[in-house]
N, C-alpha and C positions, 0 to 999 in steps of 0.2 A: 249374774246372767249364771241360768240351769239350763245344765246339757240335757235334753230328755231323747229320749225315741222319736218321737216326732220331731222336734229339732234337727237330730241327726237325719233322719230320711227326706226331709227337707233343703237339707243342705247338700244332699247325694244327689237329688233330683238335677240340677242343672248337670251333673256327671252323664244321668240318664239320658240327656239331652245331645249328647257327643252324636256325629252324622254316625250313620248306620256303617258306614263303608271301614270303621277302625273297628266296627265289632265283626264286620265280616272279614278281616283282614287275620283276623284270629287272636285279636287281644284279650287275653282270659281277664284280665281285669275290670272289664268293660262288660262283663257277660254278668248283668245285673240279676238275673234269674238263677245263675248257681248257687246252690245252696253254700258252698264251701266258701262263696264269695260271701256272702250276705252274714254269713259268722264269724269271717274276718272283721267285717264293717263294723257288726254287731260288738266283737271282743276288743277292736283296736278303740272303740268310742268308749267302752268301759275302761280301758286301760287309762285311755286319755282322761278321762272324767276323775277316777283315783288317782294320776298325775297330777291333774290341777286341784283338786282337793290338798292333796298331801305340799305341794308346794305352796297353795294359796294360805295353808294353815301355818305354814309352820319354814319353811325357806323364805319365801318372800315377804314374810314381816320380819324378819331378819336381815334381808337384804335390802329394803324399806328404811329400817330404822339405821341400818351401816351407812345405805345412801345419805338419809336425811344429817345423820352426825357427820359426814362426810361437809355436805353443803353448809353446815354450822360453822364447822372448825373453817371452813375455806371463807366464809363469811366473815368469821371470828379475825381472821389472817388481815382479811382484806381491808376492816374495820382498823386494826389493829397497824395496818401499814398504813395507810389513809392516816391515822393519829400520829403515825410516826412522822409523813413527810409534812404534814402539816405544821408539825413542832421542829422539823428540821428548816422548813420555811419561815418561819418566824424567827428559829435561831438564827439563819444567814442573814433576814431584815436587819435583826437586832447588832450580829456582826458588823453589817455594811453600818446602821446607824453609828455603833461605837467607833469603827475603822474613820467616819467620817468628824466624828468629833473629837478622836483625838488628834486627828490632821489639824486640824480648826483650832484647837489646842494648841499642838505645837506650832503654827504659824501664829498664833497669840504670843505665844512665851517667846519665838523669835523675834516678833517685833517690840516684846517688853525689852526684852536683852539689847537688843541695839536703840532704843529710844534711851535707856538707862545708860551705858557704854556712851551715848552722843553726851549725855546729861553729866558722866563723870570726864568726859573729854574737855568739854567747853567749861564746866568747873574748874578743872586741872588749868586749862588754857586762863581762864581770867585770874586764878589765882597768880599763876606763873607771870601773867603779866602783868599782876597789881604790885607782885614781889620785885620786876623788872623796875615798872615805874618808881617805886618807893627806892631803888639800887641805884636809879638815874639823878632821883631827886636829889637824894647823898651824895651822889657822885658829883651833883653841880653844885650844890651848896659847898661841899669840900673845897671843888674847883675854884666858888668864888670868895672862899676863906682864904685862898692860900693865893690867888690874885691880890687878895685885898691885903692880905700881909706881905705880900713883894711888893706892890705899892708901897705900901707903909715903909718899907725898906728901901726903897729905890731911891729916895733922897739919901738915904748914909750911903748905901753902895756907891752913889752919882757923886758926892760929893770925897769920897775917901779913895775913888777913882783918881777923882781931880788933883787932890791931894799929891796922890802917887804920883801923877803923870808931872806934875809939876813939878816937883822934889826931884825930879830926874832930869826935866830938862832944865828948869830954870836953878835949883840947888837951895832954893827958899820957898815954903809956901805955908800961906795964914790958912789955917784950916776952918777959922770962923768966917772970913769974909769968902772964902770956895762956899761952904754952905751955905750963907745968904745968898752969893750969886745962883745956886742950884737951885732954890726955892724960887728965885721969883723970876727963873726961865721955867720952872713948870707951870707957876700961875698964870705964866704971861703965853705960853702955849710956846716957850724954846725961840721967839723973835729977837729978842736983844739979850746977851751973855753978859 
């Protein structure tokens, strides 16, 4: 938009339409017919146009470039912050998933250890039980053997005891007859001696 004297005069027209009272009261800036005021308005318009041209050609483009560069930097920083937030959210989700996976793995490891411990304890109990059963079987076999051996010597012991007692009470004893009597008593169940 170019500032021309015609534009400036048309912009000053509303000022001329001010009530006559303000002019009548002595406000010199509203006396548009005064040549000094007209010169000030013209020089003010020229100075304004010169400043406008200087600023629009030199300073304003620099300010625009600074504003544009600042806006681009802010936008880049915002994009970087959005990407960083997105990466942080993704890392947090991965961390939560890894924590849940580690917790599940730990639970499974504990369960496996419990099962392995139970199996080992059961195997040890079975082994101990088998060993004890074997020891009991051997002990029972030894007892049976000792019992059979003791029973096999029972006739001899009974015969010798009877001979000894007979010799003490009577003075004379027939070991052959006593042995036969002991064997007969054993076979008949001790009814007739």
